[in-house]
Backbone bond lengths (Angstrom), bond angles and torsions (degrees), N, CA, C in turn:
res aa  C-N    CA-C-N  psi(-1)  N-CA   C-N-CA  omega(-1)  CA-C   N-CA-C  phi
1 Q - - - 1.514 - - 1.415 106.84 -
2 V 1.327 115.26 143.58 1.504 122.35 179.94 1.597 104.58 -67.64
3 Q 1.275 104.51 143.64 1.638 116.05 -178.98 1.467 105.38 -127.26
4 F 1.364 115.23 156.94 1.403 124.76 -173.19 1.629 107.50 -137.72
5 A 1.306 111.40 147.37 1.447 116.83 175.36 1.591 107.57 -135.71
6 E 1.284 117.30 103.12 1.464 119.58 179.24 1.534 112.13 -88.22
7 S 1.464 109.89 152.56 1.434 115.56 -177.00 1.527 107.94 -157.00
8 G 1.296 119.27 168.56 1.519 124.22 172.00 1.453 112.25 102.93
9 G 1.436 120.60 -2.27 1.518 115.39 175.13 1.482 111.66 -71.77
10 G 1.413 111.72 178.18 1.426 120.41 -179.28 1.510 109.22 171.59
11 L 1.454 112.27 -174.23 1.402 122.34 -179.16 1.619 104.97 -99.31
12 V 1.310 116.98 119.30 1.545 116.11 176.79 1.554 107.59 -132.54
13 Q 1.274 112.67 172.04 1.463 119.63 175.06 1.442 110.34 -94.76
14 P 1.342 117.85 159.23 1.446 124.42 173.92 1.561 109.94 -54.71
15 G 1.403 109.52 132.84 1.439 114.86 -179.58 1.509 118.88 97.89
16 E 1.372 111.62 -21.05 1.495 121.93 177.97 1.559 109.16 -71.18
17 S 1.312 111.06 173.23 1.452 122.67 -179.88 1.623 109.16 -122.20
18 L 1.361 112.28 152.49 1.493 124.40 176.08 1.578 105.79 -140.41
19 S 1.403 110.64 152.99 1.358 116.96 168.83 1.571 106.98 -125.80
20 L 1.315 114.49 122.58 1.404 122.35 175.64 1.493 113.92 -100.52
21 S 1.302 117.99 143.67 1.435 122.55 -175.83 1.667 105.01 -131.66
22 C 1.422 109.49 149.24 1.461 116.29 -177.20 1.558 103.03 -139.09
23 T 1.229 118.18 109.71 1.487 126.48 171.54 1.391 110.33 -79.09
24 V 1.401 116.98 126.15 1.467 124.78 179.34 1.509 111.58 -105.85
25 S 1.281 115.99 138.25 1.457 122.51 -170.91 1.642 111.82 -74.13
26 Q 1.304 113.65 -19.36 1.478 119.45 174.93 1.447 113.48 -132.51
27 N 1.309 117.46 152.58 1.519 120.33 174.62 1.514 110.87 -83.72
28 I 1.271 109.40 98.92 1.542 115.05 -171.72 1.559 112.72 -117.37
29 F 1.417 115.09 3.64 1.365 120.03 -170.08 1.514 113.81 -60.14
30 D 1.196 121.93 -26.34 1.516 126.28 -169.36 1.729 104.40 -83.83
31 T 1.250 114.25 -17.37 1.558 117.72 -176.39 1.483 113.98 -121.34
32 H 1.309 121.34 -7.41 1.439 122.45 -177.80 1.433 115.02 -134.98
33 T 1.356 119.08 152.51 1.426 127.97 170.89 1.453 109.90 -79.68
34 V 1.378 113.20 133.53 1.490 115.01 179.92 1.482 112.30 -103.66
35 N 1.326 122.61 138.76 1.428 121.90 -174.72 1.422 115.09 -136.37
36 W 1.292 117.87 153.71 1.488 125.37 171.92 1.509 110.12 -108.19
37 Y 1.349 122.00 141.55 1.512 123.57 178.33 1.454 108.37 -128.49
38 R 1.270 122.57 153.91 1.407 126.33 173.75 1.481 108.86 -133.12
39 R 1.346 112.37 136.83 1.446 123.17 -178.74 1.612 108.73 -120.13
40 N 1.344 114.73 123.24 1.497 117.47 178.59 1.587 107.55 -105.09
41 G 1.272 123.26 134.61 1.396 123.55 169.79 1.394 122.14 47.65
42 G 1.429 118.89 40.71 1.411 120.23 179.12 1.566 114.66 77.01
43 H 1.177 123.25 0.19 1.424 127.78 165.15 1.476 116.49 -62.87
44 K 1.333 119.34 172.75 1.335 120.14 175.63 1.511 116.52 -67.46
45 R 1.333 118.04 161.81 1.494 116.48 178.71 1.484 108.23 -75.55
46 D 1.260 117.21 133.43 1.475 126.23 177.40 1.531 110.48 -102.03
47 L 1.290 118.84 126.64 1.409 123.39 177.20 1.462 109.86 -69.30
48 I 1.395 119.63 127.72 1.499 120.85 -171.31 1.600 109.68 -127.31
49 A 1.260 117.75 -16.59 1.413 120.57 -177.42 1.528 111.39 -159.94
50 V 1.411 113.47 133.91 1.494 121.27 -174.02 1.537 105.64 -128.61
51 M 1.219 117.53 145.54 1.518 125.21 166.16 1.603 102.48 -138.23
52 N 1.296 115.94 121.03 1.513 117.18 174.81 1.472 108.46 -86.35
53 S 1.304 116.16 179.24 1.573 124.22 -171.70 1.436 108.83 -66.71
54 A 1.415 116.58 -21.67 1.479 115.94 178.98 1.446 113.17 -91.50
55 G 1.358 116.38 5.48 1.482 120.43 178.31 1.596 113.33 87.83
56 R 1.204 120.16 4.36 1.480 124.37 174.52 1.474 111.41 -73.31
57 T 1.357 118.62 128.93 1.466 120.08 -179.15 1.517 112.67 -112.05
58 N 1.339 115.62 159.21 1.407 124.30 175.64 1.515 110.13 -149.07
59 Y 1.174 117.27 146.28 1.608 124.02 -174.74 1.588 112.47 -132.30
60 A 1.306 111.81 151.04 1.478 116.13 169.47 1.421 110.85 -66.14
61 D 1.287 122.08 151.49 1.511 121.44 178.54 1.465 116.51 -59.08
62 S 1.376 117.11 -27.01 1.373 121.15 -176.55 1.492 113.13 -69.45
63 V 1.345 115.84 -23.25 1.474 122.03 -176.74 1.407 114.95 -113.86
64 K 1.345 118.78 -10.25 1.445 123.34 -176.93 1.596 115.18 -54.13
65 G 1.309 119.44 126.78 1.379 122.08 176.34 1.712 105.37 95.84
66 R 1.165 119.85 -9.87 1.448 121.79 -176.88 1.530 110.90 -120.04
67 F 1.138 114.27 -39.43 1.609 120.95 177.54 1.472 113.17 -97.00
68 T 1.346 116.60 143.37 1.425 123.11 178.53 1.553 109.96 -136.96
69 I 1.339 116.58 120.84 1.366 121.36 178.54 1.433 114.13 -98.74
70 S 1.407 116.84 141.81 1.471 121.43 -173.04 1.484 109.00 -147.88
71 R 1.316 122.66 169.84 1.380 124.15 176.00 1.539 109.77 -144.25
72 D 1.238 115.89 151.32 1.499 125.48 -175.32 1.528 110.77 -123.53
73 Y 1.294 117.66 101.22 1.462 118.42 -176.95 1.571 113.06 -59.32
74 H 1.338 114.64 -41.25 1.471 115.53 -170.45 1.526 110.41 -74.82
75 R 1.396 117.41 -33.47 1.447 121.35 177.73 1.514 108.50 -88.21
76 R 1.269 118.43 -16.67 1.464 118.84 179.29 1.456 110.96 71.75
77 T 1.290 119.57 38.34 1.520 124.22 -175.06 1.453 111.64 -123.40
78 I 1.363 110.09 148.37 1.600 121.38 167.11 1.437 105.43 -107.22
79 N 1.303 115.87 126.98 1.472 121.05 -173.96 1.510 112.29 -118.87
80 L 1.338 117.14 151.04 1.418 120.99 -177.69 1.516 107.94 -136.41
81 A 1.277 115.59 109.76 1.517 121.60 179.26 1.484 108.96 -92.07
82 I 1.404 118.58 120.09 1.507 118.55 -175.82 1.453 105.32 -120.32
83 N 1.405 115.42 129.15 1.398 125.60 179.71 1.566 106.25 -117.14
84 C 1.449 106.18 164.56 1.570 108.46 178.71 1.593 115.63 44.75
85 L 1.219 118.87 51.58 1.414 124.72 -178.98 1.529 108.37 -58.52
86 K 1.337 115.86 140.68 1.427 123.06 173.58 1.477 113.66 -121.65
87 P 1.337 123.77 154.37 1.334 126.41 176.56 1.496 116.50 -43.99
88 E 1.333 119.88 -42.32 1.382 124.68 -178.07 1.649 112.10 -76.23
89 D 1.319 116.21 1.53 1.513 121.85 170.14 1.568 109.19 -85.36
90 T 1.394 117.66 -3.20 1.463 117.31 177.79 1.446 108.54 -66.38
91 G 1.343 113.60 136.91 1.430 122.37 172.44 1.540 112.50 160.73
92 D 1.253 114.13 -168.52 1.624 123.06 -177.28 1.586 104.32 -98.73
93 Y 1.344 117.12 130.16 1.289 117.40 179.38 1.557 109.61 -108.79
94 Y 1.279 118.28 141.84 1.421 126.73 -178.51 1.550 114.47 -133.19
95 C 1.263 113.22 152.76 1.545 113.24 172.15 1.534 105.74 -120.42
96 N 1.285 116.90 162.62 1.411 124.52 169.78 1.601 109.32 -163.16
97 V 1.230 113.32 -178.82 1.542 120.76 177.24 1.486 112.37 -133.19
98 D 1.363 111.44 155.52 1.552 110.49 176.98 1.449 104.99 -151.33
99 Q 1.328 119.50 175.22 1.410 128.64 174.48 1.559 111.05 -128.26
100 G 1.383 114.61 30.46 1.407 119.08 176.08 1.452 114.40 103.55
101 E 1.377 118.04 -4.46 1.503 116.75 -179.90 1.581 108.80 -127.79
102 G 1.338 116.44 37.54 1.501 115.81 175.60 1.471 107.91 97.52
103 P 1.295 117.31 161.36 1.511 126.88 177.03 1.517 112.03 -49.34
104 V 1.275 118.28 138.82 1.488 120.72 174.93 1.379 115.67 -121.59
105 G 1.247 126.13 -8.80 1.356 130.84 176.54 1.510 116.86 -76.90
106 S 1.313 121.76 167.51 1.479 123.55 168.02 1.404 107.53 -83.47
107 W 1.325 122.66 126.05 1.415 127.21 -176.96 1.532 112.99 -62.93
108 G 1.233 113.84 138.64 1.572 115.86 175.80 1.448 109.28 -84.71
109 Q 1.421 114.35 -167.94 1.438 122.14 -177.13 1.612 109.74 -80.97
110 G 1.332 113.96 -18.20 1.474 113.31 178.32 1.586 107.49 90.33
111 T 1.278 119.66 166.44 1.445 129.01 167.84 1.405 113.77 -124.50
112 H 1.342 125.57 132.35 1.409 124.79 -167.71 1.607 108.67 -99.05
113 V 1.359 111.14 129.11 1.458 111.06 176.08 1.624 106.31 -116.17
114 A 1.324 111.42 134.20 1.444 114.31 178.03 1.533 106.86 -124.83
115 V 1.328 117.26 126.42 1.485 126.04 176.67 1.422 112.86 -111.08
116 S 1.397 117.81 112.67 1.382 118.73 -176.67 1.453 110.03 -160.77
117 S 1.391 117.64 145.02 1.421 121.37 -179.76 1.592 109.30 -95.10
């Protein structure tokens, strides 16, 4: 089963930027859509950024224009660049992959982002 290791979170002030990274155990980018999820306060994971195998991206309205998803074949990573952070971006960030029927990998530990002044 595909496994993930997220990193890059931290405590930042509103308006600052962060770069999150997710190392994937297998090179599946040609066959799977890669996704970033966010969970706030124990609620379910919300899908916030998507990149399909062709490189097409899509974002939740709450992050559109501020978050950018990308992938690195050589490093086998899924990346999330976050700009103009807001307090409501606080949460645990996870990555996973799918082929159209929901996430198929084993969830990692996530990486925590806290936005506070």
